[in-house]
C-alpha positions in Angstrom: -0.1 -0.1 -0.1 2.9 2.2 0.6 3.9 2.0 -2.9 0.9 2.8 -4.2 0.9 5.8 -2.3 4.6 7.1 -2.5 4.2 6.4 -6.3 1.5 8.6 -6.7 3.1 11.4 -4.8 6.4 10.5 -6.6 4.1 11.7 -9.8 2.1 14.5 -8.0 4.9 16.5 -6.8 6.6 16.5 -10.4 3.2 17.8 -12.0 2.9 20.5 -9.4 6.8 21.7 -10.1 6.1 21.8 -13.8 2.9 23.8 -13.7 0.1 21.4 -14.2 -3.5 23.0 -14.3 -5.3 21.8 -11.2 -7.8 19.7 -12.6 -5.2 17.5 -13.9 -3.1 17.0 -11.0 -4.5 14.2 -9.5 -5.0 12.3 -13.1 -1.1 13.1 -13.3 -0.5 10.9 -10.0 -2.2 8.5 -11.3 -0.5 7.8 -14.2 2.4 7.2 -12.1 0.4 5.0 -9.9 -0.7 2.9 -12.9 2.9 2.5 -14.0 4.2 1.3 -10.8 0.9 -1.3 -10.4 1.8 -2.5 -13.7 5.7 -2.6 -12.9 4.8 -4.4 -9.7 2.3 -6.9 -11.1 4.8 -8.0 -14.2 7.8 -8.5 -11.6 5.3 -10.6 -9.2 5.0 -12.8 -12.7 8.4 -12.7 -13.8 10.6 -12.2 -11.1 14.1 -12.4 -12.9 13.0 -10.3 -15.9 13.2 -6.5 -14.2 14.0 -4.8 -17.5 10.9 -6.4 -18.9 9.0 -4.7 -16.2 10.2 -1.3 -16.3 9.3 -1.2 -20.1 5.6 -2.7 -19.6 5.0 0.1 -16.9 6.6 3.0 -19.5 4.1 1.2 -21.9 1.1 1.6 -19.6 2.2 4.9 -18.8 2.3 6.3 -22.0 -1.3 4.5 -22.9 -2.8 6.1 -20.0 -1.4 9.7 -21.1 -2.6 9.2 -24.7 -5.7 8.3 -23.5 -6.0 10.9 -20.9 -5.0 13.5 -23.4 -7.7 12.7 -25.7 -10.3 12.7 -22.6 -8.9 15.9 -21.0 -8.1 17.7 -24.2 -4.5 18.4 -22.9 -1.0 17.1 -24.0 0.1 13.6 -23.3 3.1 15.4 -21.9 1.1 16.7 -18.9 0.5 12.8 -17.8 3.6 11.0 -19.3 6.1 12.9 -17.5 5.3 12.6 -14.0 3.7 9.2 -14.7 7.4 8.0 -15.7 9.1 9.5 -12.6 8.5 6.5 -10.4 10.1 4.0 -12.7 13.3 6.1 -13.3 16.2 3.9 -12.3 17.4 6.6 -9.4 19.0 3.9 -6.8 20.6 2.0 -9.6 22.1 5.1 -10.5 23.3 6.0 -7.2 24.7 2.6 -6.3 26.9 3.0 -9.6 28.5 6.3 -8.3 28.5 4.8 -4.7 30.7 2.0 -6.1 32.7 4.0 -8.2 33.7 6.0 -5.1 34.5 3.0 -3.3 36.6 1.9 -6.0 34.6 -1.2 -6.5 34.5 -1.1 -10.8 33.2 -4.3 -11.7 29.8 -4.2 -9.6 29.6 -0.1 -10.8 29.6 -1.3 -14.2 26.9 -4.0 -13.4 24.6 -1.3 -11.9 25.5 1.4 -14.1 24.6 -0.8 -17.4 21.4 -1.6 -15.7 20.7 1.8 -14.9 21.0 2.7 -18.8 19.1 -0.1 -20.0 16.1 0.7 -17.9 16.2 4.4 -19.0 16.4 2.8 -22.5 13.5 0.4 -21.8 11.5 3.4 -20.4 12.1 5.3 -23.7 11.3 2.5 -26.1 8.1 2.0 -24.5 6.9 5.4 -24.5 8.2 5.4 -28.2 6.1 2.0 -29.1 2.9 3.3 -27.8 3.4 6.7 -29.4 4.1 5.3 -32.7 1.0 3.1 -32.5 -1.1 6.1 -31.6 0.2 7.8 -34.4 -0.7 5.5 -36.5 -4.2 4.7 -35.7 -4.7 8.7 -36.2 -3.1 8.7 -39.5 -5.5 5.7 -40.3 -8.6 7.2 -38.6 -8.1 10.8 -40.9 -7.5 8.5 -44.1 -10.7 7.0 -43.7 -12.3 10.1 -43.2 -11.1 11.9 -46.2 -13.7 11.5 -49.2 
């Protein structure tokens, strides 16, 4: 339960800092909660696939953001940027720097590669969903043309 509350607050606070309108703040907070819930559920199903969980969490946030952008008539980035904040691999990046300071370069390389890979999977999840929605919009526009 605490992870749900913290993921909500972890998305709500950046939304406030980004000057999101009041009417969209709760929805922006829910985007991070959704991403973390999907991340946790996929991690429960596949305990050794941390990279896969980040991809699906980011994809869920991206789908939510695209849908809420249409419902709330705002840009998708209002929900997307705060929503991915709880998924960002900050602990891995911190451990990388800490291990470099301790001169444990092998472990630092492992955590560094993990942090970079997770960041790439977040970007890939967002990019994939965005491409699908863009393709659907183009198809819809072509069908509506006489």
